[in-house]
Every structure is written in structure tokens, then in C-alpha cells.
MITITOR-533564 format. One record per residue (C-alpha): residue in one letter; x, y, z. Coordinates in steps of 0.1 Angstrom, whole numbers, padded with zeros to 4 digits. Example, Ala and Ser with C-alpha at 12.3 -4.5 7.8 and 13.67 -1.06 7.14 Angstrom:
2
R  res     xx     yy     zz
R    A   0123  -0045   0078
R    S   0137  -0011   0071
***
This chain:
158
R  res     xx     yy     zz
R    M  -0302  -0282   0000
R    R  -0315  -0255   0022
R    L  -0288  -0263   0048
R    L  -0261  -0259   0021
R    L  -0276  -0226   0009
R    A  -0276  -0215   0047
R    L  -0241  -0225   0051
R    L  -0229  -0206   0019
R    L  -0245  -0174   0032
R    L  -0224  -0177   0063
R    I  -0192  -0179   0045
R    P  -0178  -0144   0045
R    L  -0171  -0128   0009
R    P  -0136  -0122  -0002
R    A  -0123  -0085   0008
R    F  -0123  -0075  -0029
R    A  -0159  -0082  -0034
R    A  -0170  -0054  -0009
R    D  -0172  -0016  -0015
R    W  -0136  -0001  -0014
R    G  -0129   0034   0002
R    H  -0106   0061  -0011
R    Y  -0080   0082   0005
R    T  -0067   0116  -0009
R    N  -0036   0135   0006
R    T  -0036   0170  -0002
R    R  -0003   0177   0013
R    F   0015   0157  -0014
R    G  -0011   0155  -0040
R    Y  -0019   0117  -0043
R    A  -0049   0093  -0038
R    V  -0053   0056  -0035
R    D  -0082   0033  -0031
R    V  -0085   0015   0004
R    P  -0097  -0020   0007
R    P  -0129  -0031   0027
R    R  -0126  -0036   0063
R    F  -0096  -0017   0066
R    V  -0101   0010   0093
R    A  -0083   0044   0092
R    Q  -0063   0050   0123
R    G  -0062   0088   0117
R    E  -0042   0113   0096
R    S  -0005   0114   0106
R    D   0005   0145   0127
R    N   0026   0160   0098
R    G  -0002   0152   0071
R    D   0018   0130   0049
R    G  -0004   0099   0050
R    Q  -0025   0074   0071
R    V  -0025   0039   0084
R    F  -0053   0016   0077
R    K  -0059  -0016   0098
R    T  -0076  -0049   0099
R    P  -0072  -0074   0127
R    T  -0047  -0093   0104
R    A  -0032  -0067   0079
R    V  -0017  -0031   0082
R    L  -0018  -0005   0050
R    T   0004   0023   0056
R    V   0000   0052   0029
R    F   0024   0081   0030
R    G   0041   0106   0009
R    G   0073   0124   0012
R    N   0101   0146  -0003
R    V   0127   0127  -0021
R    M   0159   0132   0000
R    E   0184   0110  -0020
R    T   0198   0120  -0052
R    D   0166   0111  -0072
R    F   0135   0089  -0073
R    E   0153   0057  -0079
R    A   0179   0061  -0053
R    E   0149   0070  -0028
R    V   0133   0037  -0037
R    A   0167   0019  -0030
R    Q   0168   0034   0003
R    R   0131   0025   0011
R    E   0140  -0011   0003
R    Q   0171  -0010   0023
R    F   0149   0001   0053
R    A   0127  -0030   0046
R    K   0157  -0051   0047
R    D   0171  -0035   0077
R    A   0138  -0045   0094
R    S   0147  -0081   0084
R    W   0124  -0084   0054
R    A   0139  -0107   0028
R    I   0132  -0089  -0005
R    T   0121  -0116  -0027
R    Y   0108  -0091  -0058
R    Q   0117  -0059  -0070
R    V   0112  -0037  -0100
R    S   0118  -0001  -0106
R    S   0117   0028  -0133
R    P   0124   0065  -0129
R    Q   0086   0070  -0122
R    K   0074   0040  -0101
R    A   0086   0009  -0082
R    S   0074  -0022  -0064
R    W   0090  -0046  -0042
R    S   0080  -0075  -0019
R    G   0094  -0093   0009
R    K   0090  -0121   0036
R    R   0096  -0120   0072
R    G   0084  -0151   0094
R    G   0047  -0157   0082
R    R   0043  -0122   0069
R    I   0043  -0106   0035
R    L   0054  -0069   0029
R    Y   0043  -0054  -0004
R    G   0055  -0019  -0012
R    R   0048   0007  -0041
R    M   0061   0040  -0047
R    I   0054   0066  -0076
R    A   0072   0097  -0083
R    L   0054   0131  -0079
R    C   0062   0167  -0083
R    G   0087   0161  -0112
R    G   0105   0135  -0093
R    Q   0109   0157  -0059
R    Q   0084   0141  -0041
R    F   0068   0105  -0040
R    A   0037   0087  -0029
R    S   0039   0052  -0013
R    F   0020   0025   0003
R    E   0032  -0006   0021
R    L   0009  -0035   0029
R    E   0017  -0062   0053
R    Y  -0003  -0093   0058
R    S  -0001  -0129   0065
R    S   0014  -0153   0040
R    A  -0016  -0177   0046
R    D  -0036  -0150   0030
R    L  -0016  -0145  -0002
R    K  -0041  -0158  -0026
R    A  -0067  -0135  -0009
R    F  -0047  -0105  -0011
R    N  -0033  -0109  -0047
R    P  -0063  -0090  -0060
R    V  -0060  -0065  -0031
R    V  -0025  -0057  -0041
R    D  -0034  -0052  -0079
R    R  -0061  -0028  -0071
R    L  -0038  -0008  -0047
R    V  -0010  -0007  -0074
R    S  -0035   0007  -0100
R    S  -0052   0031  -0079
R    L  -0019   0049  -0063
R    R  -0018   0079  -0085
R    A  -0009   0116  -0085
R    T  -0039   0141  -0081
R    E  -0041   0179  -0092
R    G  -0009   0191  -0075
R    S   0001   0193  -0041
R    A   0003   0219  -0013
R    S   0040   0214  -0011
R    C   0052   0211  -0048
***
């Protein structure tokens, strides 16, 4: 029995059981929770976001100005960027205020999420890339990321 207990203590806890961090971007006025064990790589030079990494996953968080005709056209453009990078999009849903998509490439999964900011003139987004072998472990991570991505009190550029 003691041996079993000792072995159970050596098994790492799932990523969603540990404390989450938080990232706030003042340039575009958005925030998102950051999963445990994701290490910040530093704010981008233009202040639009940040990349967080583990040895097997990458979370890219960024904001931007809508360059297309509207938010939904911007979402379509972002999805096209993923397709151009050889991601096979397998899921997509969008509205005038938010959108999500997912795709596969080799043994990797990409999950993207965007929300409209500043009356639809700007957006906040994250893209999470991880191994398809980790799909079940990342389902609750994706759910938390989606629910935590939100606008904050204005932005410096709105």
C-alpha cells in the first residue's frame, strides 16, 4: 500500500489542477488566464501580446487592429493564415463579437480564439498549439482560455 501511495505521489498532476497565471495587455485592453507551467517569453516589441511556452505547447496571445472590412472578415483572414500554414481547419464558429477555430497538422493541434474590441475596430486573440496526443489533457485548458479571454477597461489605442 505504501508503495502504491508513493508511486501516486510521483505522478504529475494535470496542468489544470495547478495555479493559473494572468496576462493583461494595456495597449489593446484585453486579458486572459495563462495555464500553469507556461513560461512567458517576454512582451512583443510592439506591445500587442506575448508568447508563453512549455516544452510541448505554445500559447500566443495578441491583439490587433481590424484591417479587413469588419471583425468577421478579420476572423476569416486569420483562419486563412492558418490554412496557408498547412493547418487543416476542422472546426470553426463565429459571430460578430467572437470566433473560434481548430485545426490539425501532422501530430499537432491548433486552437484559435478571437474577440472583438473597441466597437469592432480591434481584436484580442490567442492561438494554442499542442500535441494531438495531449488532446484530452488540453480540453479543460482550452475551455479555461476561451472563458477567460475578455476585454478590460479600455485600451491605450481605442
